[in-house]
Biopython code that builds the backbone (N, CA, C, O; Angstrom):
import numpy as np
from Bio.PDB.StructureBuilder import StructureBuilder

atoms = [
    (1, "MET", "N", (113.380, 108.335, 116.857)),
    (1, "MET", "CA", (113.697, 109.473, 115.857)),
    (1, "MET", "C", (112.607, 109.487, 114.960)),
    (1, "MET", "O", (112.207, 108.437, 114.458)),
    (2, "ALA", "N", (111.984, 110.808, 114.660)),
    (2, "ALA", "CA", (110.993, 111.597, 113.700)),
    (2, "ALA", "C", (111.479, 111.696, 112.535)),
    (2, "ALA", "O", (112.628, 112.056, 112.279)),
    (3, "SER", "N", (110.345, 111.274, 111.482)),
    (3, "SER", "CA", (111.085, 112.028, 110.281)),
    (3, "SER", "C", (111.112, 113.229, 109.831)),
    (3, "SER", "O", (110.755, 114.083, 110.642)),
    (4, "HIS", "N", (111.525, 113.708, 108.443)),
    (4, "HIS", "CA", (112.181, 115.114, 109.061)),
    (4, "HIS", "C", (110.845, 115.403, 107.215)),
    (4, "HIS", "O", (110.412, 114.712, 106.293)),
    (5, "GLY", "N", (110.762, 116.937, 107.726)),
    (5, "GLY", "CA", (109.641, 117.173, 106.750)),
    (5, "GLY", "C", (110.409, 117.354, 104.859)),
    (5, "GLY", "O", (109.759, 117.209, 103.824)),
    (6, "GLY", "N", (111.764, 117.663, 104.954)),
    (6, "GLY", "CA", (111.940, 117.083, 103.208)),
    (6, "GLY", "C", (111.670, 115.765, 102.950)),
    (6, "GLY", "O", (111.231, 115.245, 101.924)),
    (7, "TYR", "N", (112.014, 115.243, 104.098)),
    (7, "TYR", "CA", (111.561, 113.558, 103.068)),
    (7, "TYR", "C", (110.196, 113.173, 102.902)),
    (7, "TYR", "O", (109.840, 112.272, 102.144)),
    (8, "LEU", "N", (109.152, 114.115, 103.877)),
    (8, "LEU", "CA", (107.908, 113.840, 103.852)),
    (8, "LEU", "C", (108.177, 114.725, 102.174)),
    (8, "LEU", "O", (108.116, 113.749, 101.426)),
    (9, "ALA", "N", (108.377, 115.720, 101.421)),
    (9, "ALA", "CA", (107.995, 116.409, 100.253)),
    (9, "ALA", "C", (108.526, 115.487, 99.422)),
    (9, "ALA", "O", (107.847, 115.236, 98.426)),
    (10, "PHE", "N", (109.777, 114.784, 99.579)),
    (10, "PHE", "CA", (109.981, 114.380, 98.640)),
    (10, "PHE", "C", (109.111, 113.306, 98.384)),
    (10, "PHE", "O", (108.580, 113.335, 97.273)),
    (11, "ILE", "N", (108.771, 112.180, 99.269)),
    (11, "ILE", "CA", (108.284, 111.530, 99.077)),
    (11, "ILE", "C", (106.152, 112.164, 97.910)),
    (11, "ILE", "O", (105.483, 111.832, 96.931)),
    (12, "LEU", "N", (106.150, 112.951, 98.817)),
    (12, "LEU", "CA", (104.503, 113.406, 98.285)),
    (12, "LEU", "C", (104.546, 113.830, 96.618)),
    (12, "LEU", "O", (103.526, 113.610, 95.966)),
    (13, "GLU", "N", (105.889, 114.519, 95.849)),
    (13, "GLU", "CA", (106.715, 114.645, 94.770)),
    (13, "GLU", "C", (106.457, 113.271, 94.148)),
    (13, "GLU", "O", (105.474, 112.977, 93.468)),
    (14, "GLN", "N", (107.508, 112.446, 94.484)),
    (14, "GLN", "CA", (107.765, 111.135, 93.378)),
    (14, "GLN", "C", (105.991, 110.334, 93.754)),
    (14, "GLN", "O", (105.616, 109.290, 93.222)),
    (15, "LEU", "N", (105.234, 111.072, 94.672)),
    (15, "LEU", "CA", (103.236, 110.242, 93.997)),
    (15, "LEU", "C", (102.049, 111.205, 93.645)),
    (15, "LEU", "O", (100.828, 111.113, 93.765)),
    (16, "SER", "N", (103.174, 112.475, 93.006)),
    (16, "SER", "CA", (102.524, 113.276, 92.411)),
    (16, "SER", "C", (101.805, 112.837, 91.527)),
    (16, "SER", "O", (100.667, 113.307, 91.541)),
    (17, "GLU", "N", (102.084, 111.896, 90.523)),
    (17, "GLU", "CA", (101.332, 111.502, 89.317)),
    (17, "GLU", "C", (100.052, 110.565, 89.710)),
    (17, "GLU", "O", (99.626, 109.799, 88.847)),
    (18, "LEU", "N", (99.493, 110.606, 90.864)),
    (18, "LEU", "CA", (98.476, 110.116, 91.923)),
    (18, "LEU", "C", (97.429, 111.420, 92.209)),
    (18, "LEU", "O", (97.726, 112.577, 92.507)),
    (19, "GLU", "N", (95.748, 110.647, 91.958)),
    (19, "GLU", "CA", (94.869, 112.104, 92.339)),
    (19, "GLU", "C", (94.968, 111.480, 94.133)),
    (19, "GLU", "O", (95.458, 110.368, 94.330)),
    (20, "GLY", "N", (94.500, 112.256, 95.210)),
    (20, "GLY", "CA", (93.851, 112.232, 95.927)),
    (20, "GLY", "C", (95.317, 111.994, 97.190)),
    (20, "GLY", "O", (95.072, 111.436, 98.259)),
    (21, "VAL", "N", (96.480, 112.395, 96.929)),
    (21, "VAL", "CA", (97.348, 112.053, 97.874)),
    (21, "VAL", "C", (97.439, 112.861, 99.362)),
    (21, "VAL", "O", (97.956, 113.979, 99.343)),
    (22, "THR", "N", (96.987, 112.362, 100.553)),
    (22, "THR", "CA", (97.055, 113.584, 101.187)),
    (22, "THR", "C", (97.838, 113.049, 102.569)),
    (22, "THR", "O", (97.881, 111.826, 102.698)),
    (23, "TYR", "N", (98.341, 113.712, 103.411)),
    (23, "TYR", "CA", (98.899, 112.801, 104.421)),
    (23, "TYR", "C", (98.688, 113.336, 105.884)),
    (23, "TYR", "O", (98.442, 114.542, 105.901)),
    (24, "ARG", "N", (98.721, 112.821, 106.926)),
    (24, "ARG", "CA", (98.449, 113.224, 108.688)),
    (24, "ARG", "C", (99.701, 112.692, 109.086)),
    (24, "ARG", "O", (100.295, 111.663, 108.764)),
    (25, "PRO", "N", (100.080, 114.014, 110.181)),
    (25, "PRO", "CA", (101.255, 113.846, 111.022)),
    (25, "PRO", "C", (100.589, 113.003, 112.099)),
    (25, "PRO", "O", (99.381, 113.069, 112.326)),
    (26, "MET", "N", (101.578, 112.064, 112.867)),
    (26, "MET", "CA", (101.144, 111.401, 113.570)),
    (26, "MET", "C", (102.257, 111.162, 114.642)),
    (26, "MET", "O", (103.084, 110.281, 114.407)),
    (27, "MET", "N", (102.327, 111.754, 115.596)),
    (27, "MET", "CA", (104.052, 111.482, 116.733)),
    (27, "MET", "C", (104.684, 111.382, 115.874)),
    (27, "MET", "O", (104.958, 110.211, 115.614)),
    (28, "GLY", "N", (105.201, 112.290, 115.074)),
    (28, "GLY", "CA", (106.588, 113.206, 114.589)),
    (28, "GLY", "C", (106.910, 112.194, 113.338)),
    (28, "GLY", "O", (108.000, 112.235, 112.769)),
    (29, "GLU", "N", (105.546, 111.000, 112.839)),
    (29, "GLU", "CA", (106.016, 110.535, 111.456)),
    (29, "GLU", "C", (104.500, 110.858, 110.773)),
    (29, "GLU", "O", (103.592, 111.421, 111.384)),
    (30, "TYR", "N", (104.417, 110.337, 109.251)),
    (30, "TYR", "CA", (103.224, 110.761, 108.496)),
    (30, "TYR", "C", (102.178, 109.709, 107.890)),
    (30, "TYR", "O", (102.752, 109.091, 106.994)),
    (31, "LEU", "N", (100.779, 109.254, 108.055)),
    (31, "LEU", "CA", (100.415, 108.770, 107.473)),
    (31, "LEU", "C", (99.930, 108.688, 106.421)),
    (31, "LEU", "O", (99.091, 109.589, 106.435)),
    (32, "LEU", "N", (99.871, 108.131, 105.334)),
    (32, "LEU", "CA", (99.625, 108.351, 103.849)),
    (32, "LEU", "C", (98.565, 107.771, 103.316)),
    (32, "LEU", "O", (98.441, 106.560, 103.138)),
    (33, "TYR", "N", (97.653, 108.744, 103.008)),
    (33, "TYR", "CA", (96.411, 108.082, 102.136)),
    (33, "TYR", "C", (96.094, 108.291, 100.834)),
    (33, "TYR", "O", (96.625, 109.354, 100.514)),
    (34, "CYS", "N", (95.588, 107.893, 100.051)),
    (34, "CYS", "CA", (95.198, 108.227, 98.674)),
    (34, "CYS", "C", (93.581, 107.963, 98.256)),
    (34, "CYS", "O", (93.162, 106.920, 97.753)),
    (35, "ARG", "N", (93.029, 108.780, 98.480)),
    (35, "ARG", "CA", (91.377, 108.981, 97.738)),
    (35, "ARG", "C", (90.833, 108.236, 99.186)),
    (35, "ARG", "O", (90.047, 107.292, 99.256)),
    (36, "GLY", "N", (91.562, 109.028, 100.426)),
    (36, "GLY", "CA", (91.011, 108.393, 101.944)),
    (36, "GLY", "C", (91.638, 106.822, 102.264)),
    (36, "GLY", "O", (91.314, 106.187, 103.267)),
    (37, "ARG", "N", (92.306, 106.470, 101.538)),
    (37, "ARG", "CA", (92.639, 104.721, 102.252)),
    (37, "ARG", "C", (94.061, 104.962, 102.484)),
    (37, "ARG", "O", (95.033, 105.426, 101.887)),
    (38, "LEU", "N", (93.682, 104.314, 103.894)),
    (38, "LEU", "CA", (95.283, 104.420, 104.291)),
    (38, "LEU", "C", (96.188, 103.412, 103.668)),
    (38, "LEU", "O", (95.711, 102.287, 103.518)),
    (39, "PHE", "N", (97.457, 103.632, 103.266)),
    (39, "PHE", "CA", (98.272, 102.754, 102.501)),
    (39, "PHE", "C", (99.543, 102.974, 102.669)),
    (39, "PHE", "O", (100.193, 102.769, 101.645)),
    (40, "GLY", "N", (100.118, 103.300, 103.535)),
    (40, "GLY", "CA", (101.178, 103.465, 104.073)),
    (40, "GLY", "C", (101.564, 104.682, 105.216)),
    (40, "GLY", "O", (100.820, 105.526, 105.716)),
    (41, "GLY", "N", (102.890, 104.456, 105.411)),
    (41, "GLY", "CA", (103.395, 105.637, 106.075)),
    (41, "GLY", "C", (104.996, 105.880, 106.166)),
    (41, "GLY", "O", (105.866, 105.015, 106.272)),
    (42, "ILE", "N", (105.148, 107.231, 106.100)),
    (42, "ILE", "CA", (106.218, 107.714, 106.407)),
    (42, "ILE", "C", (107.428, 107.611, 107.851)),
    (42, "ILE", "O", (107.679, 108.601, 108.537)),
    (43, "TYR", "N", (107.916, 106.545, 108.042)),
    (43, "TYR", "CA", (108.795, 106.168, 109.948)),
    (43, "TYR", "C", (109.899, 106.023, 109.458)),
    (43, "TYR", "O", (110.290, 105.358, 108.499)),
    (44, "ASP", "N", (110.853, 107.276, 110.804)),
    (44, "ASP", "CA", (112.432, 107.591, 110.555)),
    (44, "ASP", "C", (112.796, 107.356, 108.812)),
    (44, "ASP", "O", (113.558, 106.489, 108.387)),
    (45, "ASP", "N", (112.171, 108.188, 108.112)),
    (45, "ASP", "CA", (112.612, 108.612, 106.423)),
    (45, "ASP", "C", (112.773, 107.503, 106.008)),
    (45, "ASP", "O", (113.852, 107.231, 105.481)),
    (46, "ARG", "N", (111.789, 106.557, 106.114)),
    (46, "ARG", "CA", (111.458, 105.240, 105.355)),
    (46, "ARG", "C", (109.602, 105.457, 104.528)),
    (46, "ARG", "O", (108.827, 106.375, 104.798)),
    (47, "LEU", "N", (109.431, 104.696, 103.871)),
    (47, "LEU", "CA", (108.668, 104.935, 103.146)),
    (47, "LEU", "C", (108.138, 103.016, 103.173)),
    (47, "LEU", "O", (108.666, 102.095, 102.549)),
    (48, "LEU", "N", (106.928, 102.963, 104.147)),
    (48, "LEU", "CA", (106.442, 101.355, 104.759)),
    (48, "LEU", "C", (104.798, 101.624, 103.848)),
    (48, "LEU", "O", (104.047, 102.595, 103.753)),
    (49, "ILE", "N", (104.773, 100.270, 103.320)),
    (49, "ILE", "CA", (103.114, 100.281, 102.881)),
    (49, "ILE", "C", (102.842, 98.953, 103.681)),
    (49, "ILE", "O", (103.708, 98.248, 104.199)),
    (50, "LYS", "N", (101.620, 98.760, 103.688)),
    (50, "LYS", "CA", (100.662, 98.108, 103.907)),
    (50, "LYS", "C", (101.195, 96.597, 102.879)),
    (50, "LYS", "O", (101.652, 96.874, 101.770)),
    (51, "PRO", "N", (101.154, 95.734, 103.100)),
    (51, "PRO", "CA", (101.801, 94.618, 103.032)),
    (51, "PRO", "C", (100.270, 93.722, 102.209)),
    (51, "PRO", "O", (100.087, 92.521, 102.405)),
    (52, "VAL", "N", (99.400, 94.500, 101.395)),
    (52, "VAL", "CA", (98.407, 93.076, 101.016)),
    (52, "VAL", "C", (99.108, 92.967, 99.784)),
    (52, "VAL", "O", (100.122, 93.546, 99.394)),
    (53, "ALA", "N", (98.199, 91.907, 99.112)),
    (53, "ALA", "CA", (98.595, 91.003, 98.191)),
    (53, "ALA", "C", (99.142, 91.730, 96.628)),
    (53, "ALA", "O", (99.976, 91.306, 95.829)),
    (54, "ALA", "N", (98.247, 93.049, 96.592)),
    (54, "ALA", "CA", (98.942, 93.606, 95.046)),
    (54, "ALA", "C", (100.327, 94.283, 95.807)),
    (54, "ALA", "O", (101.191, 93.888, 95.024)),
    (55, "ALA", "N", (100.907, 94.901, 96.639)),
    (55, "ALA", "CA", (102.091, 95.018, 97.522)),
    (55, "ALA", "C", (103.185, 94.086, 97.280)),
    (55, "ALA", "O", (104.240, 94.301, 96.683)),
    (56, "ARG", "N", (102.792, 93.072, 97.807)),
    (56, "ARG", "CA", (103.353, 91.834, 98.053)),
    (56, "ARG", "C", (104.036, 91.328, 95.951)),
    (56, "ARG", "O", (105.154, 91.215, 95.449)),
    (57, "GLU", "N", (102.664, 91.189, 95.428)),
    (57, "GLU", "CA", (103.213, 90.823, 94.076)),
    (57, "GLU", "C", (104.064, 92.001, 92.946)),
    (57, "GLU", "O", (104.444, 91.805, 91.792)),
    (58, "ARG", "N", (104.155, 93.135, 93.728)),
    (58, "ARG", "CA", (105.102, 93.952, 92.840)),
    (58, "ARG", "C", (106.405, 94.389, 93.504)),
    (58, "ARG", "O", (107.325, 95.136, 93.171)),
    (59, "LEU", "N", (106.146, 93.681, 94.509)),
    (59, "LEU", "CA", (107.798, 93.984, 95.293)),
    (59, "LEU", "C", (108.194, 92.495, 96.109)),
    (59, "LEU", "O", (108.597, 92.448, 97.271)),
    (60, "PRO", "N", (108.001, 91.433, 95.308)),
    (60, "PRO", "CA", (108.090, 90.202, 95.802)),
    (60, "PRO", "C", (109.489, 90.079, 96.807)),
    (60, "PRO", "O", (109.577, 89.098, 97.545)),
    (61, "HIS", "N", (110.719, 91.258, 96.795)),
    (61, "HIS", "CA", (111.905, 90.810, 97.427)),
    (61, "HIS", "C", (112.173, 92.377, 98.826)),
    (61, "HIS", "O", (113.112, 92.764, 99.522)),
    (62, "ALA", "N", (110.858, 92.764, 98.616)),
    (62, "ALA", "CA", (111.023, 93.681, 99.627)),
    (62, "ALA", "C", (110.745, 93.539, 101.119)),
    (62, "ALA", "O", (109.752, 92.974, 101.578)),
    (63, "PRO", "N", (111.781, 94.142, 101.874)),
    (63, "PRO", "CA", (111.458, 94.033, 103.195)),
    (63, "PRO", "C", (110.545, 93.986, 104.334)),
    (63, "PRO", "O", (110.069, 95.086, 104.613)),
    (64, "LEU", "N", (110.193, 93.068, 105.023)),
    (64, "LEU", "CA", (109.261, 93.761, 105.969)),
    (64, "LEU", "C", (110.152, 94.019, 107.124)),
    (64, "LEU", "O", (111.079, 93.329, 107.548)),
    (65, "GLU", "N", (109.511, 95.569, 107.703)),
    (65, "GLU", "CA", (110.090, 96.057, 108.844)),
    (65, "GLU", "C", (108.739, 96.726, 109.481)),
    (65, "GLU", "O", (107.647, 97.080, 109.036)),
    (66, "ALA", "N", (109.474, 96.712, 110.933)),
    (66, "ALA", "CA", (108.339, 97.342, 112.262)),
    (66, "ALA", "C", (108.328, 99.235, 111.878)),
    (66, "ALA", "O", (109.274, 100.003, 112.054)),
    (67, "PRO", "N", (107.298, 99.492, 111.466)),
    (67, "PRO", "CA", (107.369, 101.406, 111.776)),
    (67, "PRO", "C", (107.909, 101.643, 113.156)),
    (67, "PRO", "O", (108.625, 102.636, 113.281)),
    (68, "TYR", "N", (107.731, 101.047, 114.002)),
    (68, "TYR", "CA", (108.328, 101.188, 115.396)),
    (68, "TYR", "C", (107.963, 99.806, 116.177)),
    (68, "TYR", "O", (107.165, 99.043, 115.634)),
    (69, "PRO", "N", (108.499, 99.484, 117.373)),
    (69, "PRO", "CA", (108.319, 98.299, 118.658)),
    (69, "PRO", "C", (107.063, 98.546, 118.485)),
    (69, "PRO", "O", (106.403, 99.578, 118.367)),
    (70, "GLY", "N", (106.648, 96.544, 118.489)),
    (70, "GLY", "CA", (105.771, 96.359, 118.855)),
    (70, "GLY", "C", (104.350, 96.006, 117.889)),
    (70, "GLY", "O", (103.481, 95.144, 118.024)),
    (71, "ALA", "N", (104.570, 97.176, 116.784)),
    (71, "ALA", "CA", (103.944, 97.595, 115.432)),
    (71, "ALA", "C", (103.715, 96.089, 114.475)),
    (71, "ALA", "O", (104.279, 95.023, 114.724)),
    (72, "LYS", "N", (102.912, 96.294, 113.540)),
    (72, "LYS", "CA", (102.546, 94.886, 112.763)),
    (72, "LYS", "C", (103.884, 95.612, 111.512)),
    (72, "LYS", "O", (104.066, 96.824, 111.629)),
    (73, "GLU", "N", (104.536, 95.040, 110.666)),
    (73, "GLU", "CA", (105.056, 94.618, 110.150)),
    (73, "GLU", "C", (104.590, 95.088, 108.424)),
    (73, "GLU", "O", (103.979, 94.435, 107.578)),
    (74, "LEU", "N", (105.205, 96.560, 108.363)),
    (74, "LEU", "CA", (104.770, 96.776, 106.555)),
    (74, "LEU", "C", (105.859, 96.232, 105.817)),
    (74, "LEU", "O", (106.654, 95.490, 106.393)),
    (75, "LEU", "N", (105.991, 96.511, 104.608)),
    (75, "LEU", "CA", (106.944, 96.573, 103.356)),
    (75, "LEU", "C", (107.529, 98.171, 102.782)),
    (75, "LEU", "O", (106.990, 99.119, 102.211)),
    (76, "ALA", "N", (109.031, 97.849, 103.320)),
    (76, "ALA", "CA", (109.918, 98.994, 102.805)),
    (76, "ALA", "C", (109.832, 99.060, 101.450)),
    (76, "ALA", "O", (109.830, 98.090, 100.692)),
    (77, "VAL", "N", (109.736, 100.581, 101.050)),
    (77, "VAL", "CA", (109.508, 100.572, 99.386)),
    (77, "VAL", "C", (111.121, 101.403, 99.269)),
    (77, "VAL", "O", (111.491, 102.478, 99.742)),
    (78, "GLU", "N", (111.776, 100.472, 98.506)),
    (78, "GLU", "CA", (113.243, 100.951, 98.410)),
    (78, "GLU", "C", (113.659, 101.508, 97.180)),
    (78, "GLU", "O", (114.676, 102.201, 97.181)),
    (79, "ASP", "N", (113.144, 101.350, 96.312)),
    (79, "ASP", "CA", (112.907, 101.874, 94.771)),
    (79, "ASP", "C", (112.200, 103.156, 94.758)),
    (79, "ASP", "O", (111.133, 103.092, 94.148)),
    (80, "LEU", "N", (112.493, 104.348, 95.273)),
    (80, "LEU", "CA", (112.004, 105.599, 95.051)),
    (80, "LEU", "C", (111.712, 106.782, 94.217)),
    (80, "LEU", "O", (111.077, 107.834, 94.282)),
    (81, "GLU", "N", (112.592, 106.018, 93.267)),
    (81, "GLU", "CA", (113.346, 107.323, 91.970)),
    (81, "GLU", "C", (111.836, 106.967, 90.979)),
    (81, "GLU", "O", (111.146, 107.946, 91.263)),
    (82, "ASP", "N", (111.070, 106.181, 90.087)),
    (82, "ASP", "CA", (110.185, 105.365, 89.351)),
    (82, "ASP", "C", (109.141, 106.128, 89.680)),
    (82, "ASP", "O", (108.336, 105.420, 90.286)),
    (83, "ARG", "N", (108.806, 107.090, 89.589)),
    (83, "ARG", "CA", (107.566, 108.223, 89.963)),
    (83, "ARG", "C", (106.620, 107.370, 89.659)),
    (83, "ARG", "O", (105.817, 107.124, 90.559)),
    (84, "THR", "N", (106.413, 106.576, 88.126)),
    (84, "THR", "CA", (105.576, 105.982, 87.338)),
    (84, "THR", "C", (105.114, 104.590, 88.083)),
    (84, "THR", "O", (103.902, 104.496, 88.274)),
    (85, "ALA", "N", (105.861, 103.601, 88.484)),
    (85, "ALA", "CA", (105.935, 102.552, 89.367)),
    (85, "ALA", "C", (105.246, 102.491, 90.755)),
    (85, "ALA", "O", (104.664, 101.554, 91.302)),
    (86, "LEU", "N", (105.543, 104.102, 91.275)),
    (86, "LEU", "CA", (105.175, 104.135, 92.489)),
    (86, "LEU", "C", (103.782, 104.444, 92.517)),
    (86, "LEU", "O", (103.007, 103.972, 93.349)),
    (87, "ALA", "N", (103.469, 105.226, 91.622)),
    (87, "ALA", "CA", (101.605, 105.350, 91.332)),
    (87, "ALA", "C", (101.152, 104.492, 91.163)),
    (87, "ALA", "O", (100.177, 104.341, 91.899)),
    (88, "ALA", "N", (101.457, 103.158, 90.041)),
    (88, "ALA", "CA", (101.089, 101.836, 89.787)),
    (88, "ALA", "C", (100.694, 101.254, 91.053)),
    (88, "ALA", "O", (99.635, 100.679, 91.305)),
    (89, "LEU", "N", (101.890, 101.523, 91.981)),
    (89, "LEU", "CA", (101.639, 100.232, 93.106)),
    (89, "LEU", "C", (100.839, 100.676, 93.840)),
    (89, "LEU", "O", (99.789, 100.056, 94.008)),
    (90, "VAL", "N", (101.066, 101.824, 94.473)),
    (90, "VAL", "CA", (99.876, 102.558, 95.442)),
    (90, "VAL", "C", (98.624, 102.384, 94.311)),
    (90, "VAL", "O", (97.788, 101.679, 94.875)),
    (91, "GLU", "N", (98.265, 102.641, 93.297)),
    (91, "GLU", "CA", (96.950, 102.338, 92.643)),
    (91, "GLU", "C", (96.385, 101.107, 92.622)),
    (91, "GLU", "O", (95.207, 100.894, 92.908)),
    (92, "ALA", "N", (97.442, 100.010, 92.185)),
    (92, "ALA", "CA", (96.728, 98.546, 92.319)),
    (92, "ALA", "C", (96.474, 98.271, 93.830)),
    (92, "ALA", "O", (95.515, 97.594, 94.200)),
    (93, "MET", "N", (97.428, 98.858, 94.738)),
    (93, "MET", "CA", (96.796, 98.353, 96.609)),
    (93, "MET", "C", (95.198, 98.813, 96.692)),
    (93, "MET", "O", (94.366, 98.177, 97.337)),
    (94, "LEU", "N", (94.941, 99.863, 96.034)),
    (94, "LEU", "CA", (93.568, 100.501, 96.273)),
    (94, "LEU", "C", (92.399, 99.950, 96.703)),
    (94, "LEU", "O", (91.790, 100.145, 97.755)),
    (95, "PRO", "N", (92.102, 99.103, 95.600)),
    (95, "PRO", "CA", (90.965, 98.155, 96.067)),
    (95, "PRO", "C", (91.171, 97.092, 96.800)),
    (95, "PRO", "O", (90.094, 96.547, 97.045)),
    (96, "GLN", "N", (92.499, 96.286, 97.485)),
    (96, "GLN", "CA", (92.432, 95.940, 98.569)),
    (96, "GLN", "C", (92.395, 96.593, 99.739)),
    (96, "GLN", "O", (92.164, 95.900, 100.730)),
    (97, "LEU", "N", (92.595, 97.977, 99.918)),
    (97, "LEU", "CA", (92.205, 98.384, 101.568)),
    (97, "LEU", "C", (91.420, 98.963, 101.612)),
    (97, "LEU", "O", (90.910, 99.620, 100.705)),
    (98, "PRO", "N", (91.010, 98.833, 103.084)),
    (98, "PRO", "CA", (89.882, 99.252, 103.272)),
    (98, "PRO", "C", (89.128, 100.886, 102.722)),
    (98, "PRO", "O", (89.854, 101.611, 102.040)),
    (99, "PRO", "N", (88.303, 101.166, 102.915)),
    (99, "PRO", "CA", (87.432, 102.244, 102.644)),
    (99, "PRO", "C", (87.499, 103.091, 103.711)),
    (99, "PRO", "O", (87.619, 102.691, 104.868)),
    (100, "PRO", "N", (87.420, 104.371, 103.354)),
    (100, "PRO", "CA", (87.469, 105.258, 105.022)),
    (100, "PRO", "C", (86.007, 105.183, 105.507)),
    (100, "PRO", "O", (84.914, 104.936, 104.997)),
    (101, "LYS", "N", (86.476, 105.502, 106.702)),
    (101, "LYS", "CA", (85.494, 105.352, 107.704)),
    (101, "LYS", "C", (84.257, 106.755, 107.732)),
    (101, "LYS", "O", (84.531, 107.874, 107.296)),
    (102, "ASN", "N", (83.593, 106.570, 108.028)),
    (102, "ASN", "CA", (82.176, 107.738, 107.914)),
    (102, "ASN", "C", (83.040, 108.167, 109.326)),
    (102, "ASN", "O", (83.559, 107.565, 110.266)),
    (103, "LYS", "N", (82.840, 109.830, 108.808)),
    (103, "LYS", "CA", (82.864, 110.436, 110.268)),
    (103, "LYS", "C", (81.451, 110.901, 110.347)),
    (103, "LYS", "O", (80.696, 111.262, 109.445)),
    (104, "LYS", "N", (81.252, 110.802, 111.738)),
    (104, "LYS", "CA", (80.084, 111.563, 112.575)),
    (104, "LYS", "C", (79.447, 112.561, 112.714)),
    (104, "LYS", "O", (78.591, 112.628, 113.595)),
]
sb = StructureBuilder()
sb.init_structure("model")
sb.init_model(0)
sb.init_chain("A")
sb.init_seg("    ")
for serial, (resi, resn, name, xyz) in enumerate(atoms, 1):
    if name == "N":
        sb.init_residue(resn, " ", resi, " ")
    sb.init_atom(name, np.array(xyz, "f"), 0.0, 1.0, " ", f" {name:<3s}", serial, name[0])
structure = sb.get_structure()
C-alpha cells in the first residue's frame, strides 16, 4: 500500500520548524531528509525514523516496525501533534546520521 500525498503534506507541515527538510518519492513511499541527511521516511502512511541513540532516548517506548517485508526496523513516531518536539527530535538525530554522499 502506498502512502498518500495528503499524509506527506501533513508531516512536512509538522516538520516546518526545521530548516532544510526535503523528501524524495520512492516506489509510492517517501524518504525524508534534513539538510541532506536521511532521517526516516513515510511508509504506508506511518512516519518511521532511523533508530539512532538520540531517537531511542527521546522515544523510549516507540515500537520498531519494518517499512516493508525484509527491511531493517525503524522507530515508529506516534505523537505527531507537537511540532516543537518533532523538530527537536530530528535536530538531535542529525549529528548521529551519516553526511550526504557527494554526487559525481
